[in-house]
C-alpha positions, 0 to 999 in steps of 0.5 A: 201738923198744921195749926186751928183757928182758934175760933173758926176751926180752920186749919192754917196750911204750913204753906201759908205759915212759911209765908207771913213773913213775905208780907212785909216785901209785898207790902213793899212792892205795892206801896212802889205801886202805887208810887209808879200809879200816882206821883204826878196824880194831883196836877195831872189835870192841870198837866192837862189843860197846858196841852188843851183847854177844852174841860171835856177833853180833858175829862176824856184822856183822865176817863182812859184810866178807867176805860181801858182797866174795864176792858182788860181787868177780867180777860187778866183775872180768867187769864190768871186762873186759868194759866194758875200761875200770877207773877208773869202778868203783875210784871208784864203790868209795872213793864208796860206801866212804867212805859206810859208814865215815860209816854204821857209824860213827854206828850208834846200833844193831847192825843199822845197823852191820852195813848200814855193814859191808856197805858197806864190803863191797862198797867192797872190791870195787874192789881186784880192779881197783886191782890189776889197774890197776897190775899193768897198769904192769909186764909180765906176768912181774912179776906177783908182783913187781908184786903184793907192790909194792902189798901193800907200799904197802897194809900200810903204810897198813894199819901207820899207820892200825892206829898212829892208831887208839888215839890217835884213840879216845882224841882223838875217841871211836870216832866219829872214826877212822871220819870220818878214813877217809872224809877217807881214802878220798875222797883217793883218789878226788881223785888217780884221778879224774886217774889215766889210765886204758889201755883193755883190748880189751873181754872180752864176758862168758862162763860158760865163760870164768869156768869155765874159769879157775876150774879153771885149776889156776894160778889155783884152787890160790893162791885156796884157799891165800888162802881158808885164810890170810883164814878164819884171819886175820879169826877171829883178828887182826880178830876175837878176839885184840882182845878176848882182848887187852881180857879181859887188861888192854890199853887201846885203845892196847895193842890198835891197837898188836897189830894195828900190829905184826902189820902191820909183820911183815908188811910184812917177809913182802911184802918177802921172799915173792918173793924165797923164792918164786925161792930156794923154790919157791913150794910152800916159801915157802906152807908156811912161811906156812900152818905159822906162821899155824896155830901163830900162831891155836893158840898165842894159845888158849894165851897166858897174858900180853901178851907172848904174844898179840903173839907169836903176833900176830907169827906170824901176820902174817909167815906171812900177809906171804909168803902173800897177794903170792904167791898173788895174784901167782900167780893172774895170772902166767899168764892174758892180759891181757883176762882178768885182771880175771876171774881177779883177781876169782876170786882175790878172790872165792875168798878172801872166803869166808875173810873171811866164814867166819873172822869168822862160823864163829869167832863161833859156836865162841867161843860154844859152846866157849869163845875157847880152843877155837876157835882149836885148831879155827881153826888145825887147819881152815887147818894141814892143807888149806893144807900140801897145797894149798901143797906142788901147787904145785910141780906148777905 
């Protein structure tokens, strides 16, 4: 007989109870998936500079990752709800990820590098069904807890990947990290291939349903906040902070450590995000994260040494860690199960706008007004609307 949650009275389905032992296995898949995405990322801007000296072009190549997620994530979410199955989409995404890693790592010119980064962006759309499949192992009222767990597993994967990047570059040059990333993606595919995929009632695609979800306050506000957070993170952490560090004399190992420590502190933010949200409210938790990110990006503009750059990078990481699982969980918290993939696709499409806009806009601003002034503009763009939208969460 199904049991009930002691506080809410929510019925715990026998199916979900039986699936609990699958949680560690699924987290291994998430870990490998993010290793496949991030094993080469700390020095990716530096690698691209071996193909071109144009900062705007470097930013454009890096923006392909976000652009193609923006294009693909919502259609993937709608298609998954339509089919009622998640695993086929995840498998295809992991294979495309491995292919993109290999194309990017062996690119003879900047155009081929752009193609490889675009393939990786397409593959990243499988994060939509991955998150929802994992959330399905939990009760609906545990949405934020589930997304916090999956975000932590992903963060650990990114930490390990970025920590290994500099060492792999020293061992086998830039290509080795890309090859190892492809291997991690294929390893994740092998595990997910034997993972059970409970079906959900198919949901016929409807523009009315998509529009209703996109304009629903509980989906829209977290998505807008997440968009700003990713804009700042991809403009600073993954694009120009590594370039500034190299200008200050950092080696590949130091650049790798710079991103790894950012992710370690982000893991701390992931681990306390749910508790802070319950204690302070989601609005204050989100506002605190926005302030930390804006302070870190703005501080990077005036960092006089690598030590200061590390400090400001940690501020960005902590703010991101607080907001990412919080907003991801809030976006599906009030959505019925057979619409959750669409809602998550919408949410991730919104923040893909930031992942695309961050490198693209920062690259052009850096070419026009210089890197320090660009950091100041990005910090201001995030701070004002970010605080406004965060405080609006209080009215949910």
